[in-house]
PAMARTOR-604960 format. One record per residue (C-alpha): x, y, z negated; residue in one letter; residue number from 1. Coordinates in pm, whole numbers, padded with zeros to 5 digits, always signed. Last residue first. Layout:
<nuvexs>
NUVEX      u      v      w residu num
NUVEX      X      Y      Z      a NUM
...
</nuvexs>
This chain:
<nuvexs>
NUVEX      u      v      w residu num
NUVEX -01670 +05211 +00504      r 351
NUVEX -01637 +05298 +00146      y 350
NUVEX -01667 +04987 -00037      y 349
NUVEX -01347 +04794 -00011      k 348
NUVEX -01111 +05030 +00046      s 347
NUVEX -01228 +05264 -00250      l 346
NUVEX -01221 +04967 -00493      q 345
NUVEX -00887 +04916 -00368      a 344
NUVEX -00796 +05260 -00450      g 343
NUVEX -00890 +05206 -00827      k 342
NUVEX -01137 +05426 -00941      v 341
NUVEX -01097 +05497 -01324      e 340
NUVEX -01365 +05589 -01561      r 339
NUVEX -01291 +05937 -01730      k 338
NUVEX -01224 +06013 -02100      r 337
NUVEX -01273 +06296 -02325      w 336
NUVEX -01343 +06238 -02683      k 335
NUVEX -01496 +06587 -02699      f 334
NUVEX -01398 +06805 -02975      p 333
NUVEX -01744 +06879 -03245      k 332
NUVEX -01964 +07186 -03267      a 331
NUVEX -02250 +07164 -03504      t 330
NUVEX -02246 +07563 -03596      p 329
NUVEX -02201 +07633 -03190      n 328
NUVEX -02487 +07408 -03024      y 327
NUVEX -02769 +07594 -03222      a 326
NUVEX -02656 +07933 -03114      a 325
NUVEX -02515 +07841 -02778      i 324
NUVEX -02888 +07708 -02658      f 323
NUVEX -02995 +08044 -02788      a 322
NUVEX -02793 +08243 -02604      d 321
NUVEX -02888 +08033 -02279      i 320
NUVEX -03286 +08041 -02367      a 319
NUVEX -03226 +08444 -02439      h 318
NUVEX -03032 +08458 -02122      s 317
NUVEX -03309 +08326 -01904      l 316
NUVEX -03576 +08507 -02078      e 315
NUVEX -03371 +08794 -01932      a 314
NUVEX -03361 +08717 -01580      v 313
NUVEX -03752 +08697 -01595      s 312
NUVEX -04012 +08470 -01597      r 311
NUVEX -03852 +08130 -01699      f 310
NUVEX -03943 +07789 -01685      s 309
NUVEX -03747 +07504 -01802      a 308
NUVEX -03741 +07136 -01668      g 307
NUVEX -03391 +07135 -01652      r 306
NUVEX -03257 +07463 -01852      l 305
NUVEX -03161 +07424 -02220      a 304
NUVEX -03119 +07052 -02268      k 303
NUVEX -02996 +06908 -01930      r 302
NUVEX -02813 +07214 -01807      s 301
NUVEX -02643 +07263 -02146      m 300
NUVEX -02487 +06904 -02186      i 299
NUVEX -02368 +06944 -01796      g 298
NUVEX -02218 +07270 -01851      f 297
NUVEX -02078 +07120 -02182      w 296
NUVEX -01933 +06864 -02010      i 295
NUVEX -01769 +07086 -01715      e 294
NUVEX -01578 +07306 -02019      v 293
NUVEX -01353 +06996 -02040      q 292
NUVEX -01142 +07043 -01778      n 291
NUVEX -01030 +06754 -01547      l 290
NUVEX -01367 +06685 -01388      w 289
NUVEX -01248 +06992 -01169      s 288
NUVEX -01067 +06701 -00957      a 287
NUVEX -01099 +06864 -00601      s 286
NUVEX -00791 +07017 -00627      t 285
NUVEX -00509 +06956 -00880      p 284
NUVEX -00663 +07132 -01222      t 283
NUVEX -00487 +07488 -01255      f 282
NUVEX -00291 +07590 -01604      h 281
NUVEX -00289 +07980 -01692      f 280
NUVEX -00072 +08075 -01934      h 279
NUVEX -00150 +08377 -02200      v 278
NUVEX +00083 +08497 -02415      s 277
NUVEX +00269 +08705 -02225      p 276
NUVEX -00053 +08975 -02179      h 275
NUVEX +00036 +09225 -01923      q 274
NUVEX +00226 +09005 -01673      a 273
NUVEX -00082 +08776 -01715      l 272
NUVEX -00333 +09046 -01545      w 271
NUVEX -00107 +09149 -01326      a 270
NUVEX -00002 +08797 -01151      d 269
NUVEX -00431 +08756 -01193      c 268
NUVEX -00399 +08627 -00800      k 267
NUVEX -00637 +08303 -00820      k 266
NUVEX -00906 +08243 -01063      h 265
NUVEX -01149 +08455 -00853      t 264
NUVEX -01068 +08190 -00568      c 263
NUVEX -01183 +07900 -00766      y 262
NUVEX -00905 +07681 -00825      n 261
NUVEX -00980 +07510 -01140      d 260
NUVEX -00896 +07645 -01481      l 259
NUVEX -00700 +07568 -01775      i 258
NUVEX -00623 +07811 -02040      v 257
NUVEX -00313 +07808 -02276      h 256
NUVEX -00334 +08101 -02513      l 255
NUVEX -00046 +08143 -02750      e 254
NUVEX -00099 +08310 -03087      r 253
NUVEX +00004 +08612 -03244      q 252
NUVEX -00318 +08728 -03328      p 251
NUVEX -00599 +08523 -03370      p 250
NUVEX -00795 +08484 -03013      a 249
NUVEX -01111 +08715 -02990      d 248
NUVEX -00975 +09002 -02809      a 247
NUVEX -00774 +08738 -02574      v 246
NUVEX -01115 +08578 -02530      i 245
NUVEX -01276 +08899 -02470      q 244
NUVEX -00993 +09030 -02212      d 243
NUVEX -01037 +08694 -02039      m 242
NUVEX -01425 +08787 -01981      f 241
NUVEX -01283 +09113 -01868      q 240
NUVEX -01071 +08905 -01628      l 239
NUVEX -01353 +08737 -01454      f 238
NUVEX -01604 +08965 -01415      e 237
NUVEX -01261 +09222 -01220      t 236
NUVEX -01248 +08891 -01031      r 235
NUVEX -01614 +08842 -00889      r 234
NUVEX -01869 +08680 -01036      k 233
NUVEX -02168 +08887 -01061      l 232
NUVEX -02497 +08976 -01232      a 231
NUVEX -02239 +08868 -01577      t 230
NUVEX -02326 +08661 -01852      k 229
NUVEX -02069 +08609 -02115      s 228
NUVEX -01987 +08233 -02359      t 227
NUVEX -01774 +08122 -02614      t 226
NUVEX -01759 +07751 -02699      i 225
NUVEX -01674 +07611 -02961      a 224
NUVEX -01545 +07243 -02933      g 223
NUVEX -01321 +07226 -03207      t 222
NUVEX -00954 +07144 -03075      a 221
NUVEX -01049 +07208 -02717      v 220
NUVEX -01229 +07562 -02736      q 219
NUVEX -01457 +07571 -02472      l 218
NUVEX -01460 +07906 -02269      a 217
NUVEX -01780 +08004 -02033      a 216
NUVEX -01892 +08223 -01817      f 215
NUVEX -02194 +08256 -01674      l 214
NUVEX -02344 +08376 -01419      n 213
NUVEX -02716 +08513 -01315      l 212
NUVEX -03000 +08497 -01131      t 211
NUVEX -03311 +08609 -00967      g 210
NUVEX -03690 +08586 -01053      h 209
NUVEX -03772 +08313 -00837      r 208
NUVEX -04104 +08188 -00801      k 207
NUVEX -04242 +07843 -00830      y 206
NUVEX -04429 +07553 -00634      t 205
NUVEX -04404 +07171 -00688      s 204
NUVEX -04538 +07188 -01053      k 203
NUVEX -04389 +07046 -01347      c 202
NUVEX -04423 +06742 -01479      g 201
NUVEX -04282 +06541 -01825      r 200
NUVEX -04455 +06208 -01807      v 199
NUVEX -04706 +06000 -01957      i 198
NUVEX -04798 +05649 -01853      k 197
NUVEX -05140 +05542 -01796      g 196
NUVEX -05015 +05348 -01427      n 195
NUVEX -05191 +05679 -01222      d 194
NUVEX -04987 +05857 -01379      t 193
NUVEX -05034 +06115 -01701      e 192
NUVEX -04923 +06429 -01723      v 191
NUVEX -04717 +06665 -01982      y 190
NUVEX -04608 +07046 -01914      g 189
NUVEX -04523 +07237 -01683      t 188
NUVEX -04573 +07549 -01431      a 187
NUVEX -04291 +07740 -01246      r 186
NUVEX -04114 +08020 -01334      e 185
NUVEX -03741 +08007 -01210      l 184
NUVEX -03481 +08223 -01338      a 183
NUVEX -03144 +08067 -01140      q 182
NUVEX -02815 +08016 -01236      i 181
NUVEX -02621 +08184 -00945      s 180
NUVEX -02269 +08084 -01069      p 179
NUVEX -02168 +07844 -01313      k 178
NUVEX -01847 +07944 -01467      e 177
NUVEX -01475 +07819 -01566      d 176
NUVEX -01245 +07805 -01887      v 175
NUVEX -01070 +07542 -02094      s 174
NUVEX -00919 +07674 -02390      i 173
NUVEX -00589 +07510 -02573      v 172
NUVEX -00487 +07714 -02869      l 171
NUVEX -00142 +07748 -02961      a 170
NUVEX +00024 +07726 -03297      k 169
NUVEX +00213 +07404 -03189      e 168
NUVEX +00179 +07327 -02824      p 167
NUVEX -00107 +07091 -02730      p 166
NUVEX -00057 +06705 -02731      n 165
NUVEX -00360 +06503 -02587      l 164
NUVEX -00556 +06764 -02447      y 163
NUVEX -00279 +06975 -02302      l 162
NUVEX -00072 +06677 -02226      a 161
NUVEX -00357 +06623 -01987      i 160
NUVEX -00346 +06952 -01819      i 159
NUVEX -00009 +06863 -01761      d 158
NUVEX -00011 +06494 -01679      a 157
NUVEX -00291 +06655 -01426      a 156
NUVEX -00066 +06907 -01266      k 155
NUVEX +00238 +06695 -01204      a 154
NUVEX -00005 +06389 -01086      a 153
NUVEX -00188 +06611 -00829      f 152
NUVEX +00080 +06750 -00713      q 151
NUVEX +00047 +06654 -00357      k 150
NUVEX -00337 +06726 -00376      d 149
NUVEX -00555 +06520 -00207      t 148
NUVEX -00767 +06501 -00446      s 147
NUVEX -01037 +06176 -00397      v 146
NUVEX -01393 +06251 -00514      c 145
NUVEX -01623 +05996 -00612      w 144
NUVEX -01987 +05937 -00597      s 143
NUVEX -02193 +05640 -00753      r 142
NUVEX -02524 +05507 -00598      q 141
NUVEX -02845 +05327 -00631      r 140
NUVEX -03020 +05170 -00381      r 139
NUVEX -02846 +04834 -00273      l 138
NUVEX -02797 +04729 -00655      c 137
NUVEX -02568 +04478 -00648      i 136
NUVEX -02536 +04289 -00982      g 135
NUVEX -02421 +03919 -00778      e 134
NUVEX -02730 +03761 -00966      k 133
NUVEX -02926 +04073 -00876      r 132
NUVEX -02821 +04055 -00551      l 131
NUVEX -02894 +03695 -00497      v 130
NUVEX -03278 +03712 -00638      r 129
NUVEX -03319 +03993 -00452      w 128
NUVEX -03265 +03805 -00148      v 127
NUVEX -03482 +03493 -00262      a 126
NUVEX -03735 +03734 -00311      h 125
NUVEX -03732 +03881 +00072      v 124
NUVEX -03759 +03500 +00162      s 123
NUVEX -03548 +03389 +00421      g 122
NUVEX -03407 +03452 +00778      q 121
NUVEX -03037 +03548 +00691      v 120
NUVEX -03120 +03892 +00965      v 119
NUVEX -03480 +03928 +00820      k 118
NUVEX -03396 +03893 +00462      a 117
NUVEX -03091 +04160 +00508      v 116
NUVEX -03341 +04405 +00650      a 115
NUVEX -03618 +04295 +00394      p 114
NUVEX -03403 +04393 +00128      g 113
NUVEX -03237 +04685 +00221      d 112
NUVEX -02924 +04791 +00410      w 111
NUVEX -02800 +05140 +00461      t 110
NUVEX -02830 +05450 +00712      a 109
NUVEX -03135 +05230 +00904      q 108
NUVEX -03248 +05323 +01271      g 107
NUVEX -03047 +05032 +01440      a 106
NUVEX -02954 +04764 +01137      p 105
NUVEX -02701 +04825 +00901      p 104
NUVEX -02321 +04788 +00997      p 103
NUVEX -02220 +04433 +00843      q 102
NUVEX -02028 +04353 +00538      e 101
NUVEX -02393 +04349 +00397      l 100
NUVEX -02454 +04052 +00590      t  99
NUVEX -02193 +03851 +00443      a  98
NUVEX -02341 +03860 +00084      l  97
NUVEX -02653 +03741 +00227      v  96
NUVEX -02491 +03475 +00437      r  95
NUVEX -02274 +03357 +00132      n  94
NUVEX -02552 +03351 -00092      r  93
NUVEX -02806 +03102 +00174      f  92
NUVEX -02422 +02866 +00197      g  91
NUVEX -02461 +02859 -00198      q  90
NUVEX -02834 +02730 -00145      d  89
NUVEX -03132 +02947 -00124      y  88
NUVEX -03367 +02614 -00010      i  87
NUVEX -03250 +02402 -00249      p  86
NUVEX -03282 +01976 -00201      k  85
NUVEX -03594 +01862 -00413      a  84
NUVEX -03506 +01668 -00745      g  83
NUVEX -03266 +01416 -00848      p  82
NUVEX -03190 +01458 -01232      r  81
NUVEX -02809 +01475 -01362      p  80
NUVEX -02774 +01400 -01712      a  79
NUVEX -02909 +01589 -02032      d  78
NUVEX -02670 +01604 -02253      g  77
NUVEX -02571 +01359 -02544      l  76
NUVEX -02344 +01140 -02361      g  75
NUVEX -02102 +01418 -02397      q  74
NUVEX -02092 +01382 -02765      l  73
NUVEX -01949 +01019 -02785      g  72
NUVEX -01954 +00911 -02411      q  71
NUVEX -02036 +00481 -02441      r  70
NUVEX -02167 +00494 -02807      a  69
NUVEX -02363 +00804 -02733      f  68
NUVEX -02508 +00720 -02469      r  67
NUVEX -02621 +00382 -02667      q  66
NUVEX -02711 +00571 -02945      r  65
NUVEX -02933 +00850 -02750      w  64
NUVEX -03103 +00561 -02610      k  63
NUVEX -03163 +00390 -02930      i  62
NUVEX -03360 +00664 -03102      v  61
NUVEX -03563 +00693 -02796      t  60
NUVEX -03689 +00344 -02797      n  59
NUVEX -03779 +00469 -03146      p  58
NUVEX -04062 +00689 -03048      r  57
NUVEX -04002 +01023 -03191      t  56
NUVEX -04069 +01249 -03492      r  55
NUVEX -03754 +01306 -03563      c  54
NUVEX -03826 +01142 -03925      r  53
NUVEX -04023 +00853 -03810      a  52
NUVEX -03732 +00812 -03549      a  51
NUVEX -03499 +00756 -03807      i  50
NUVEX -03708 +00574 -04003      v  49
NUVEX -03768 +00306 -03717      a  48
NUVEX -03424 +00325 -03619      v  47
NUVEX -03337 +00184 -03970      p  46
NUVEX -03031 +00418 -04125      e  45
NUVEX -02685 +00308 -04045      g  44
NUVEX -02483 +00654 -04134      a  43
NUVEX -02364 +00666 -03829      v  42
NUVEX -02743 +00585 -03690      c  41
NUVEX -02858 +00894 -03899      g  40
NUVEX -02612 +01132 -03794      l  39
NUVEX -02694 +00974 -03400      i  38
NUVEX -03040 +01079 -03470      m  37
NUVEX -02982 +01440 -03649      r  36
NUVEX -02736 +01530 -03364      a  35
NUVEX -03006 +01405 -03097      r  34
NUVEX -03321 +01599 -03275      e  33
NUVEX -03100 +01952 -03276      v  32
NUVEX -03001 +01935 -02913      t  31
NUVEX -03319 +01827 -02821      q  30
NUVEX -03477 +02208 -03049      r  29
NUVEX -03227 +02363 -02831      a  28
NUVEX -02964 +02558 -03001      e  27
NUVEX -03014 +02893 -03257      t  26
NUVEX -03132 +02726 -03579      r  25
NUVEX -02840 +02509 -03601      s  24
NUVEX -02833 +02225 -03901      a  23
NUVEX -02802 +01886 -03660      a  22
NUVEX -02614 +02130 -03433      r  21
NUVEX -02320 +02200 -03748      v  20
NUVEX -02364 +01838 -03868      a  19
NUVEX -02335 +01677 -03478      l  18
NUVEX -01997 +01910 -03479      v  17
NUVEX -01831 +01795 -03779      q  16
NUVEX -01930 +01368 -03712      r  15
NUVEX -01767 +01456 -03390      d  14
NUVEX -01436 +01592 -03532      a  13
NUVEX -01464 +01283 -03846      e  12
NUVEX -01403 +01025 -03579      n  11
NUVEX -01777 +00860 -03526      c  10
NUVEX -01845 +00505 -03544      t   9
NUVEX -02179 +00348 -03447      i   8
NUVEX -02355 +00109 -03699      r   7
NUVEX -02635 -00148 -03528      a   6
NUVEX -02932 +00018 -03593      a   5
NUVEX -03162 -00201 -03848      i   4
NUVEX -03510 -00268 -03721      r   3
NUVEX -03760 -00224 -03974      s   2
NUVEX -03929 -00521 -04113      m   1
</nuvexs>
């Protein structure tokens, strides 16, 4: 005759939790089985029937019924188990992190795993586990540039206002140049590495076939690009490019041009006097990232220049023209944003 389990009490809130666990397909198997055992006991089912349905022993059902009766839902978790004292405990973690705050060993510019392991007298694998858990990457780098412009806030606010709330019936244009783009000829293709993977490869030696300079103007509202290629990058070439921009712009429209502080962009008062509808807005020093055309230069470099081979400046010029011809029909304005780096982060990581 099957042993009848003593009926245990269970409030409605705990019953709902048990029902959810018993029907779950994502919880651990042990959690699901224990919930089903307790629900069977609450319903007054025999221990043997519950054990057979859960494919376990009757003693296991009795164990979890007693634990639930004493501790409720908390009793269905695994109890702490004794084991060997961990070799790499919290103290080891603290020693690893404290080591990284110290100057690197003689002969090294930065810390690496073996150097840290030698100082803390532990396994290099344990050091890497600590670093991974803390999200520390000793070899990855990010750069920052802190502007020392005393008028940074005013200049940055002026440019951001042009992006977010441009003047009515005006065009906002980001202008800059990418100087000395090299026409490099080198053998390229796909190569198989020693681990069997196929990667893009290029020959280490190359031939230089000259350079060209690319002026670019980005219409902030549409994302469309206008360019001009020159052999030189003097103020004369810059103003000739600006003449082209003014000629292409709709009549009776003001032009607000965002520029960095390169020398060719300055001392243009005579030209500006001849074009009263054009207004120059300069980014703060060391803050050219405020100019949206820099984003487009990055896209062009990745898609049209990196890994390419050009046998002449003419081929390089044709590749740039082909990219622009393909880019402009689907151009869209950038959703411009910049990751914030706070002063506290700089004081913590910069030494």
